Backbone bond lengths (Angstrom), bond angles and torsions (degrees), N, CA, C in turn:
res aa  C-N    CA-C-N  psi(-1)  N-CA   C-N-CA  omega(-1)  CA-C   N-CA-C  phi
1 M - - - 1.449 - - 1.487 115.48 -
2 I 1.407 114.51 -21.60 1.459 117.78 -177.16 1.498 110.15 -68.32
3 R 1.336 116.79 -42.81 1.532 122.08 -174.47 1.551 113.10 -61.46
4 P 1.401 116.48 -49.27 1.443 118.60 178.60 1.553 113.38 -60.46
5 L 1.399 117.57 -38.94 1.409 118.12 175.11 1.511 114.90 -66.79
6 H 1.231 118.69 -32.36 1.367 124.31 172.98 1.520 113.62 -60.45
7 L 1.312 117.04 -45.85 1.389 125.08 177.76 1.549 111.59 -60.44
8 L 1.350 112.07 -45.76 1.501 118.35 178.84 1.555 112.42 -57.11
9 L 1.264 117.18 -43.84 1.456 121.56 179.12 1.472 112.60 -67.21
10 L 1.341 117.58 -33.36 1.459 123.23 175.11 1.484 111.04 -64.07
11 C 1.403 117.80 -45.38 1.415 124.04 179.92 1.552 113.23 -60.85
12 E 1.396 114.72 -39.87 1.472 118.28 -179.09 1.485 110.92 -69.82
13 A 1.262 115.93 -37.77 1.531 122.27 178.47 1.485 107.81 -62.97
14 F 1.379 117.02 -42.24 1.486 121.64 -177.39 1.560 108.12 -65.60
15 L 1.303 118.34 -43.21 1.457 121.58 -175.59 1.603 108.16 -67.61
16 L 1.261 115.76 -38.06 1.463 119.73 -179.43 1.543 106.84 -65.04
17 D 1.381 114.14 -42.19 1.432 116.54 -176.89 1.525 112.29 -66.99
18 M 1.362 116.50 -28.45 1.468 122.05 175.99 1.484 114.96 -62.23
19 V 1.309 119.69 -32.10 1.443 123.32 -171.51 1.575 109.87 -108.62
20 M 1.255 118.25 20.03 1.448 119.84 174.99 1.459 109.03 -61.81
21 P 1.335 120.77 134.28 1.435 127.89 -177.74 1.501 115.28 -55.72
22 E 1.391 118.04 -27.65 1.442 118.38 -178.03 1.483 111.56 -80.40
23 E 1.355 120.89 -3.05 1.445 119.85 -179.60 1.533 111.08 -118.81
24 V 1.334 121.22 -20.67 1.461 122.87 -178.57 1.509 110.25 -126.92
25 C 1.372 113.20 163.19 1.448 121.21 172.87 1.515 109.71 -118.33
26 P 1.303 121.39 136.54 1.417 123.02 178.08 1.507 110.48 -70.39
27 R 1.257 117.74 162.40 1.487 123.19 179.58 1.537 106.77 -61.39
28 P 1.391 117.06 130.69 1.419 119.40 -179.88 1.662 108.68 -66.64
29 P 1.346 114.68 138.88 1.491 116.20 -177.92 1.530 107.61 -77.83
30 E 1.325 110.07 163.75 1.527 116.00 173.92 1.502 106.64 -68.81
31 E 1.295 115.55 132.87 1.499 118.00 -176.53 1.495 108.93 -154.03
32 D 1.334 114.50 134.57 1.502 121.46 179.90 1.494 114.90 46.22
33 G 1.350 111.25 42.67 1.532 116.40 179.04 1.459 117.17 78.99
34 A 1.303 120.57 8.42 1.438 122.29 -176.00 1.529 110.20 -121.09
35 E 1.352 120.14 147.17 1.478 124.60 179.82 1.475 110.29 -151.43
36 V 1.336 112.29 171.98 1.482 121.54 173.53 1.447 112.99 -101.39
37 D 1.358 116.57 131.02 1.451 120.78 178.05 1.518 112.56 -68.75
38 G 1.304 114.93 153.91 1.441 118.97 176.25 1.559 111.97 88.64
39 G 1.427 116.09 178.18 1.440 115.29 -176.67 1.526 112.64 -115.67
40 Q 1.355 120.87 13.76 1.425 122.36 179.69 1.565 114.16 -62.35
41 L 1.328 114.32 132.02 1.513 119.73 -174.06 1.458 110.30 -90.56
42 F 1.347 122.26 -40.03 1.492 124.16 -173.82 1.525 109.51 -126.55
43 F 1.345 113.00 151.66 1.442 120.30 -178.09 1.487 109.23 -136.36
44 E 1.354 115.27 138.14 1.427 122.16 -179.15 1.563 111.44 -71.19
45 R 1.308 118.27 152.03 1.401 122.76 -178.89 1.544 111.52 -62.21
46 G 1.297 116.72 137.74 1.431 119.05 -176.73 1.509 110.63 95.18
47 T 1.296 117.63 -9.47 1.465 119.84 -177.68 1.497 110.84 -74.97
48 E 1.356 115.75 134.40 1.490 119.65 177.76 1.533 107.89 -108.74
49 I 1.293 115.00 129.49 1.462 120.11 178.12 1.517 108.76 -125.35
50 S 1.316 112.72 166.26 1.466 121.07 -179.49 1.529 108.86 -114.58
51 L 1.296 113.24 135.31 1.533 121.36 176.55 1.528 105.95 -92.52
52 S 1.269 116.33 158.58 1.489 125.54 174.61 1.445 111.00 -142.69
53 C 1.331 115.18 153.02 1.535 119.15 -179.55 1.571 107.04 -81.31
54 I 1.315 111.53 137.95 1.459 117.93 177.73 1.497 110.82 -69.07
55 Q 1.296 112.79 168.00 1.497 120.50 179.44 1.513 112.35 -53.40
56 G 1.239 117.65 129.52 1.513 121.10 179.88 1.524 111.66 93.49
57 Y 1.325 120.35 -0.43 1.456 123.89 176.17 1.533 108.75 -125.04
58 T 1.335 112.60 158.15 1.472 119.10 -177.87 1.519 108.20 -137.04
59 P 1.298 120.47 142.17 1.464 125.62 179.54 1.531 112.01 -61.94
60 T 1.257 118.99 129.90 1.460 121.48 176.83 1.504 114.32 -122.34
61 G 1.304 118.22 5.66 1.448 121.59 179.54 1.505 114.48 157.13
62 G 1.305 118.09 169.49 1.464 122.53 -178.74 1.509 112.21 85.45
63 S 1.344 114.71 -178.84 1.439 123.53 178.51 1.515 112.39 -102.58
64 R 1.398 115.67 145.38 1.419 119.56 179.61 1.513 110.60 -79.79
65 K 1.395 117.71 -18.75 1.488 122.74 -169.30 1.505 111.38 -85.52
66 I 1.378 115.89 137.96 1.410 121.54 165.22 1.559 105.27 -137.02
67 I 1.356 113.92 158.33 1.468 120.88 -174.90 1.448 110.32 -129.46
68 C 1.384 117.04 138.10 1.483 123.71 177.26 1.602 107.18 -75.31
69 K 1.296 114.69 118.73 1.403 120.36 -178.30 1.541 109.03 -85.34
70 S 1.405 117.22 166.47 1.499 121.42 -178.37 1.514 109.46 -67.22
71 T 1.326 118.94 -15.96 1.480 120.16 -178.97 1.462 112.58 -85.12
72 G 1.400 117.70 -2.60 1.408 119.66 -178.95 1.516 113.57 87.60
73 E 1.379 113.60 11.72 1.423 118.53 179.01 1.560 110.59 -116.67
74 W 1.278 117.63 161.56 1.513 121.10 -178.51 1.525 105.48 -96.62
75 T 1.313 109.10 150.91 1.541 118.16 172.45 1.560 104.93 -61.49
76 E 1.323 112.31 159.98 1.480 120.81 -178.13 1.553 109.05 -57.87
77 R 1.332 114.21 137.27 1.468 122.29 176.16 1.496 108.26 -85.65
78 T 1.354 117.45 126.66 1.444 121.80 178.58 1.541 113.57 -118.79
79 L 1.340 117.14 -5.95 1.407 120.66 -179.15 1.531 109.87 -69.70
80 K 1.335 113.23 125.99 1.458 118.67 178.99 1.529 112.91 -107.34
81 C 1.242 116.23 126.74 1.481 124.05 -177.43 1.517 108.41 -116.83
82 S 1.306 116.03 120.63 1.438 119.37 -179.34 1.545 109.79 -111.45
83 P 1.303 118.15 144.17 1.500 118.92 176.48 1.519 113.84 -59.65
84 K 1.254 116.82 139.42 1.450 120.68 179.58 1.498 110.74 -63.69
85 R 1.347 118.09 150.13 1.453 125.37 -179.67 1.563 110.05 -101.92
86 C 1.272 115.61 138.69 1.454 118.23 171.82 1.559 108.43 -99.49
87 P 1.319 120.18 157.07 1.444 122.70 -179.34 1.572 110.87 -54.05
88 V 1.311 116.66 146.28 1.473 120.15 179.29 1.527 108.07 -66.39
89 P 1.300 119.13 120.45 1.515 122.19 -177.17 1.528 111.43 -70.61
90 S 1.287 116.51 145.86 1.426 122.94 173.23 1.447 113.69 -106.26
91 S 1.336 121.60 154.48 1.422 126.28 -179.93 1.490 109.76 -72.07
92 P 1.327 120.80 137.70 1.428 119.49 172.39 1.513 112.74 -67.03
93 Q 1.296 121.03 158.99 1.442 124.28 177.79 1.601 106.05 -62.04
94 N 1.376 113.76 130.23 1.458 118.47 -177.58 1.486 114.16 67.00
95 G 1.312 117.63 27.87 1.415 120.52 179.75 1.518 112.24 -156.37
96 K 1.346 118.43 -173.58 1.466 123.09 -177.32 1.515 109.01 -138.75
97 V 1.394 115.26 154.39 1.443 120.04 170.45 1.530 103.87 -117.78
98 H 1.381 111.72 146.60 1.396 122.51 -177.20 1.579 111.31 -125.78
99 F 1.355 116.66 124.25 1.483 117.72 -177.66 1.541 108.74 -159.92
100 N 1.359 113.89 155.87 1.434 119.69 174.86 1.544 113.02 -112.14
101 G 1.345 113.64 -14.61 1.491 118.87 -177.99 1.492 109.68 -161.35
102 I 1.318 119.29 162.75 1.411 125.39 178.83 1.470 115.91 -128.52
103 T 1.351 115.74 20.95 1.497 124.20 177.99 1.481 111.89 -89.53
104 Y 1.281 114.68 171.85 1.481 120.14 179.85 1.545 114.04 -48.14
105 K 1.309 118.65 131.00 1.460 128.89 179.46 1.564 111.22 74.57
106 S 1.371 117.28 6.15 1.428 119.24 173.71 1.570 107.89 -69.42
107 N 1.335 114.28 156.75 1.487 120.61 179.91 1.470 110.57 -123.00
108 I 1.330 117.27 139.85 1.456 122.36 178.51 1.563 106.68 -124.02
109 S 1.302 119.16 149.89 1.444 120.97 174.31 1.463 112.26 -132.08
110 Y 1.265 119.41 159.92 1.525 123.30 -176.04 1.478 107.88 -124.34
111 S 1.362 114.85 153.27 1.446 122.39 171.42 1.506 111.15 -146.64
112 C 1.268 119.06 158.67 1.463 123.15 -177.14 1.539 111.77 -109.94
113 D 1.258 117.63 152.59 1.512 122.45 176.76 1.554 105.89 -67.92
114 E 1.341 109.58 162.98 1.513 116.47 174.26 1.513 110.96 -53.17
115 G 1.268 117.40 135.56 1.406 123.08 177.74 1.531 115.09 92.22
116 Y 1.289 118.05 -0.54 1.458 124.85 -175.91 1.478 110.61 -125.43
117 I 1.343 117.94 145.01 1.450 124.69 -177.72 1.557 111.32 -113.79
118 L 1.309 117.31 135.41 1.445 122.30 177.48 1.498 113.39 -70.81
119 H 1.291 117.11 126.33 1.442 124.14 175.86 1.564 108.78 -116.52
120 G 1.306 119.28 106.78 1.452 121.53 -174.51 1.553 109.68 127.96
121 V 1.321 118.43 -169.47 1.427 123.70 179.44 1.536 110.34 -74.62
122 R 1.312 115.90 150.51 1.474 120.89 -178.68 1.501 109.16 -92.79
123 S 1.393 120.70 -27.85 1.404 125.41 -176.63 1.576 109.38 -129.87
124 S 1.355 114.02 155.15 1.457 119.36 -178.78 1.575 106.55 -148.59
125 W 1.353 117.60 148.62 1.471 120.82 -178.52 1.522 107.02 -122.08
126 C 1.370 110.68 149.34 1.453 120.00 176.35 1.533 108.43 -77.29
127 L 1.314 119.37 116.63 1.441 123.31 -178.12 1.464 112.89 -86.16
128 H 1.431 116.22 168.89 1.431 119.13 -179.72 1.494 112.47 -64.54
129 T 1.293 118.80 -15.75 1.515 126.89 179.80 1.515 109.42 -75.46
130 G 1.313 120.40 -17.33 1.435 122.01 -172.30 1.508 111.77 86.35
131 Q 1.298 117.15 18.87 1.496 121.25 179.92 1.556 105.17 -124.76
132 W 1.361 112.94 155.87 1.462 120.76 174.52 1.524 112.63 -73.97
133 S 1.269 118.36 144.26 1.470 120.91 -177.35 1.503 114.87 -65.29
134 S 1.296 118.14 -22.25 1.464 119.68 -177.11 1.532 109.80 -144.64
135 P 1.322 119.06 147.58 1.456 120.25 177.32 1.541 113.62 -67.40
136 Q 1.300 116.71 159.49 1.459 120.19 -179.53 1.493 109.88 -64.80
137 P 1.420 114.68 137.66 1.399 118.86 -179.20 1.590 112.87 -81.17
138 E 1.234 115.98 177.44 1.495 121.23 179.37 1.548 110.31 -115.92
139 C 1.311 117.26 148.57 1.428 123.52 175.18 1.562 108.76 -108.87
140 K 1.300 116.71 102.88 1.477 117.28 -176.94 1.522 109.21 -102.67
141 S 1.341 113.13 150.13 1.444 121.39 -173.99 1.526 111.24 -68.97
142 V 1.367 112.71 141.93 1.501 119.22 172.32 1.487 104.13 -68.71
143 T 1.353 117.70 147.37 1.447 123.20 178.33 1.486 109.73 -121.91
144 C 1.298 117.02 150.66 1.435 124.49 173.86 1.565 111.29 -122.58
145 G 1.269 115.93 146.64 1.428 120.98 169.80 1.561 107.45 -69.61
146 L 1.340 114.27 170.48 1.449 117.08 -178.06 1.515 110.27 -64.55
147 P 1.334 120.51 142.78 1.459 122.76 176.54 1.549 113.66 -67.10
148 V 1.317 114.72 157.66 1.453 121.46 175.50 1.515 107.89 -72.05
149 I 1.373 113.58 136.79 1.420 117.54 174.92 1.483 107.92 -114.25
150 P 1.367 119.25 115.62 1.466 120.88 -176.53 1.479 113.65 -72.97
151 P 1.313 117.30 162.65 1.475 119.51 -177.77 1.557 111.03 -56.45
152 Y 1.306 113.52 147.22 1.463 122.23 178.30 1.529 113.91 68.19
153 A 1.321 113.99 11.55 1.541 117.88 -175.92 1.538 108.06 -120.03
154 K 1.347 109.67 164.49 1.493 118.58 172.11 1.506 104.30 -141.94
155 I 1.333 115.82 165.56 1.479 121.57 177.48 1.582 108.94 -128.81
156 V 1.322 112.74 130.09 1.463 117.97 177.35 1.582 107.11 -102.70
157 Y 1.346 115.98 110.59 1.476 120.79 -173.70 1.586 108.33 -73.23
158 D 1.351 114.21 161.44 1.427 120.06 177.19 1.483 112.89 -66.00
159 R 1.372 117.07 -33.89 1.460 120.18 178.55 1.526 105.27 -156.20
160 Q 1.381 114.19 169.80 1.428 119.31 179.50 1.502 113.54 -74.28
161 F 1.300 119.11 152.13 1.417 123.35 178.00 1.549 111.04 -150.59
162 M 1.228 115.87 168.30 1.476 122.73 179.02 1.553 112.91 -120.14
163 G 1.282 119.61 144.02 1.473 120.65 177.46 1.498 112.42 96.07
164 D 1.316 115.08 -167.60 1.443 119.49 179.03 1.532 116.76 -118.46
165 V 1.361 114.09 22.74 1.468 120.13 174.70 1.552 107.15 -132.21
166 V 1.321 116.21 155.84 1.488 122.73 174.64 1.528 108.67 -129.35
167 E 1.321 116.70 159.90 1.451 119.41 178.37 1.527 112.77 -91.95
168 F 1.307 113.15 162.16 1.468 121.38 178.82 1.540 109.86 -47.17
169 G 1.343 116.94 136.48 1.443 120.47 177.27 1.576 114.22 92.89
170 M 1.314 113.92 -22.44 1.493 115.53 177.23 1.503 109.41 -67.07
171 G 1.327 114.31 145.42 1.457 116.77 -177.17 1.510 111.22 -153.90
172 G 1.327 115.54 -169.48 1.440 121.40 177.56 1.546 110.67 -170.35
173 I 1.358 114.58 179.64 1.478 121.57 179.39 1.531 107.48 -118.27
174 Y 1.294 116.07 130.80 1.448 122.31 172.19 1.550 108.51 -78.37
175 E 1.296 113.93 146.68 1.463 121.39 175.30 1.491 105.87 -141.05
176 C 1.360 118.57 140.03 1.410 125.65 178.20 1.555 109.06 -102.65
177 R 1.309 113.69 145.76 1.482 116.71 179.26 1.562 109.04 -85.87
178 P 1.341 116.20 129.05 1.462 119.32 -178.02 1.549 109.86 -58.73
179 P 1.341 117.54 145.95 1.402 125.09 8.00 1.496 118.89 -91.95
180 M 1.366 113.62 25.55 1.520 119.39 177.61 1.541 110.73 -82.12
181 I 1.328 112.95 150.29 1.482 119.66 172.86 1.499 108.90 -123.65
182 L 1.315 112.71 156.94 1.454 119.60 -171.23 1.654 108.60 -90.87
183 H 1.264 115.27 135.72 1.490 122.45 176.00 1.495 105.92 -128.86
184 G 1.343 114.66 116.26 1.471 123.20 -178.66 1.545 113.54 120.95
185 N 1.304 117.54 -158.17 1.452 121.01 -175.53 1.540 111.96 -68.36
186 R 1.304 114.96 117.00 1.479 119.25 178.65 1.565 111.07 -73.97
187 R 1.348 115.48 -38.92 1.418 118.87 -179.34 1.597 109.38 -107.79
188 V 1.319 113.06 143.11 1.454 117.94 178.71 1.560 108.29 -128.79
189 T 1.291 116.47 149.75 1.497 123.42 -175.72 1.487 108.60 -139.87
190 C 1.317 120.67 139.16 1.471 124.87 169.36 1.578 106.97 -65.91
191 L 1.316 115.05 115.90 1.430 121.24 -176.99 1.517 115.71 -83.93
192 A 1.299 116.31 169.14 1.517 120.85 -178.63 1.462 114.76 -62.29
193 D 1.343 118.34 -22.13 1.474 122.30 179.21 1.545 113.52 -93.97
194 G 1.360 114.83 5.61 1.485 120.20 178.26 1.452 114.38 79.96
195 T 1.313 118.44 21.51 1.464 123.91 179.34 1.558 108.26 -121.55
196 W 1.355 112.02 170.37 1.510 121.46 174.27 1.473 108.05 -113.09
197 L 1.359 115.07 159.75 1.434 120.63 168.47 1.581 110.49 -67.65
198 E 1.316 115.67 161.65 1.390 118.54 179.59 1.542 111.02 -59.83
199 P 1.340 118.38 133.97 1.485 118.99 -177.78 1.541 110.13 -72.46
200 P 1.329 118.52 158.19 1.442 124.15 -175.89 1.581 105.68 -81.60
201 E 1.367 112.40 -179.16 1.416 119.43 176.19 1.553 107.43 -119.87
202 C 1.312 117.87 152.46 1.395 122.37 172.24 1.559 110.57 -107.86
203 K 1.261 116.63 113.90 1.458 120.67 -172.01 1.528 108.99 -114.21
204 L 1.335 113.88 143.38 1.488 119.81 176.48 1.481 110.02 -73.53
205 V 1.357 114.80 130.71 1.423 124.38 173.60 1.545 113.52 -112.67
206 K 1.322 115.93 131.27 1.440 120.00 -178.32 1.487 107.74 -126.47
207 C 1.358 116.80 140.20 1.466 124.75 174.08 1.550 106.52 -107.68
208 P 1.325 119.15 144.54 1.520 121.04 176.19 1.510 108.44 -68.94
209 H 1.308 112.91 174.03 1.482 117.17 174.87 1.502 111.69 -54.82
210 P 1.267 118.81 133.92 1.496 120.74 -175.61 1.466 111.97 -59.17
211 P 1.358 117.41 145.72 1.515 122.03 179.59 1.485 112.30 -65.18
212 A 1.286 112.63 149.14 1.507 117.69 171.26 1.577 109.57 -83.37
213 I 1.299 116.92 153.89 1.422 121.82 178.63 1.475 108.49 -120.29
214 E 1.308 118.53 147.64 1.438 125.61 -175.44 1.530 107.92 -68.32
215 N 1.342 114.21 130.81 1.474 121.18 179.67 1.523 115.42 65.97
216 G 1.319 109.89 24.72 1.488 119.76 -177.74 1.418 112.81 -139.74
217 F 1.380 117.15 175.91 1.506 123.24 -177.98 1.519 108.21 -151.14
218 L 1.360 112.58 162.21 1.498 120.22 176.48 1.525 107.12 -100.29
219 S 1.339 110.29 135.86 1.512 113.68 -176.76 1.575 105.18 -89.45
220 F 1.323 114.65 120.18 1.465 120.00 173.90 1.495 115.12 53.80
221 A 1.253 119.85 36.66 1.482 128.12 -177.88 1.479 109.48 -88.63
222 E 1.353 119.29 127.98 1.421 121.43 178.57 1.524 110.70 -92.21
223 A 1.317 117.61 151.06 1.440 123.80 177.83 1.444 111.08 -78.93
224 R 1.334 118.99 79.86 1.443 124.85 -172.34 1.535 109.01 -157.11
225 E 1.360 114.95 172.38 1.468 118.72 169.70 1.528 108.35 -83.38
226 Y 1.339 113.45 153.50 1.427 118.79 -177.56 1.527 109.29 -119.19
227 G 1.315 114.23 150.97 1.481 118.61 -178.67 1.530 110.75 -94.40
228 Y 1.363 109.84 169.61 1.489 118.38 -175.60 1.534 109.10 -57.86
229 R 1.368 114.14 132.08 1.490 128.02 175.32 1.525 109.59 78.22
230 E 1.324 120.60 3.26 1.477 119.01 172.57 1.552 107.54 -74.94
231 R 1.300 117.62 151.02 1.442 123.62 -174.11 1.579 110.10 -124.84
232 V 1.311 112.45 155.80 1.454 119.45 170.76 1.550 108.53 -135.62
233 R 1.331 118.04 157.53 1.431 120.96 -173.85 1.523 107.21 -120.23
234 Y 1.314 115.56 144.51 1.503 126.59 178.89 1.531 108.01 -109.25
235 G 1.322 109.46 156.39 1.508 121.38 173.81 1.558 110.19 -144.08
236 C 1.234 119.36 163.24 1.499 123.52 179.42 1.497 109.26 -117.22
237 I 1.299 114.96 147.22 1.456 121.93 171.45 1.522 110.06 -77.64
238 K 1.318 117.95 150.80 1.449 121.03 177.73 1.561 109.64 -68.67
239 P 1.296 117.32 143.63 1.450 133.03 5.04 1.529 111.16 -96.71
240 Y 1.344 119.59 25.19 1.469 121.94 -178.02 1.487 111.36 -81.59
241 I 1.404 112.81 153.78 1.487 120.20 -177.49 1.506 106.05 -121.77
242 L 1.268 115.44 145.91 1.495 121.26 -178.28 1.491 109.17 -82.38
243 Y 1.327 116.74 130.62 1.471 126.36 174.95 1.547 108.43 -116.78
244 G 1.373 113.80 118.06 1.496 117.16 -178.66 1.544 110.31 115.62
245 A 1.320 115.46 -170.33 1.473 116.42 179.96 1.502 113.60 -76.09
246 M 1.310 115.70 140.47 1.425 124.10 179.98 1.465 111.93 -63.15
247 E 1.397 116.26 -38.42 1.447 125.04 -177.40 1.463 111.46 -114.25
248 I 1.350 116.34 144.95 1.415 122.99 173.08 1.506 109.99 -119.39
249 E 1.370 119.46 154.66 1.431 120.79 -172.80 1.535 109.72 -126.82
250 C 1.272 115.31 147.42 1.543 123.40 173.77 1.480 108.30 -73.36
251 T 1.317 123.00 113.03 1.405 123.85 -177.34 1.550 111.75 -91.23
252 E 1.352 113.33 175.20 1.464 118.51 -173.03 1.495 112.04 -72.01
253 T 1.357 118.27 -9.18 1.408 121.60 179.44 1.556 112.16 -87.02
254 G 1.322 114.29 -6.07 1.415 120.27 -178.86 1.520 115.34 87.69
255 S 1.354 114.46 12.68 1.520 123.53 179.28 1.488 106.00 -121.44
256 W 1.405 113.51 163.42 1.426 119.71 178.03 1.517 113.78 -85.77
257 S 1.302 120.34 153.62 1.424 123.42 171.49 1.608 107.21 -66.88
258 P 1.241 117.17 160.56 1.529 119.94 -174.82 1.491 111.18 -51.59
259 E 1.300 117.38 135.71 1.488 119.75 179.19 1.508 107.49 -91.38
260 P 1.347 115.03 158.73 1.513 118.73 178.32 1.555 111.44 -82.88
261 S 1.266 114.73 -174.17 1.468 122.18 179.31 1.524 110.39 -135.85
262 C 1.302 115.56 158.76 1.451 121.16 179.10 1.490 107.31 -113.49
263 R 1.343 114.71 123.74 1.494 120.33 -177.48 1.521 108.73 -130.59
264 K 1.327 112.54 156.39 1.452 121.27 173.95 1.498 111.42 -65.98
265 A 1.302 118.66 140.30 1.426 119.17 176.09 1.537 109.34 -71.62
266 Q 1.306 118.84 143.61 1.449 125.72 -179.09 1.565 108.21 -97.96
267 F 1.359 113.67 119.99 1.447 117.24 176.68 1.523 109.35 -114.11
268 Y 1.310 116.14 138.82 1.475 121.24 -179.39 1.532 108.71 -117.96
269 P 1.368 119.16 139.76 1.435 122.99 174.28 1.517 109.85 -55.75
270 Y 1.355 115.39 155.36 1.417 118.21 -179.30 1.579 111.14 -65.15
271 E 1.372 113.70 -34.86 1.446 115.75 -176.92 1.482 110.83 -66.21
272 C 1.377 117.29 -34.77 1.506 119.31 -179.04 1.547 111.77 -67.14
273 L 1.380 114.25 -34.45 1.415 116.78 178.32 1.481 112.74 -68.27
274 T 1.376 116.81 -39.52 1.476 121.26 -176.97 1.501 107.98 -72.79
275 N 1.297 123.10 -30.57 1.440 125.09 -175.80 1.574 112.13 -80.67
276 K 1.290 116.88 -9.88 1.461 118.02 -178.54 1.486 111.64 -79.51
């Protein structure tokens, strides 16, 4: 039993002697994007090895070579490895791109303007190949179905279109057919959430029989109520003269526009006119 034990102790001493720091260099660590290929852990002094850039990095200067010195240290590393760059991203139409960097492992994100929806990926990463992980998305317009048109109303759109949908921002003006008047939102627009504002109402407006004026008369006026925008005409009996508008109109408030008056004509002697 003594001889095998003696051999074991000799082997341990030999192994320890093999890895003494003054004779070998340990495997260089990964540093600044550079590493040593292969799996070797120790290198004899005088050994020259080559460094290479890790995935996602590219050499931009310096030497790949380092040498194991007799002190168990490596010569100075000069290889410079820089992260690969991806193309500068552009903003999608009607959207924006957000990023702080475009090098390997950088992240970018996309957003759309109000009224537009993102179609595609929202985020992308710069890969080791120098390309973005996903293609640029699109920002497509929100669409609305046609707005409700209340009874006795029509809508005049901003521009012509085809089909039964319109894009965000498209709008129009409601109009009521006389003698109806509009109560509510006159203008409507396709909103960012794909809806419209509440449509207005068209309500019937009536004005009472137009008022009589002193020393005047109504021409062909009927004894009835009048609808919105209907008109009547006044005249004066002689020798009175009409002051104001000859016609008055039934307004949307259910009242008449200001009526005229009949006044006597003012005559001045010739001498008064010449003395002024």
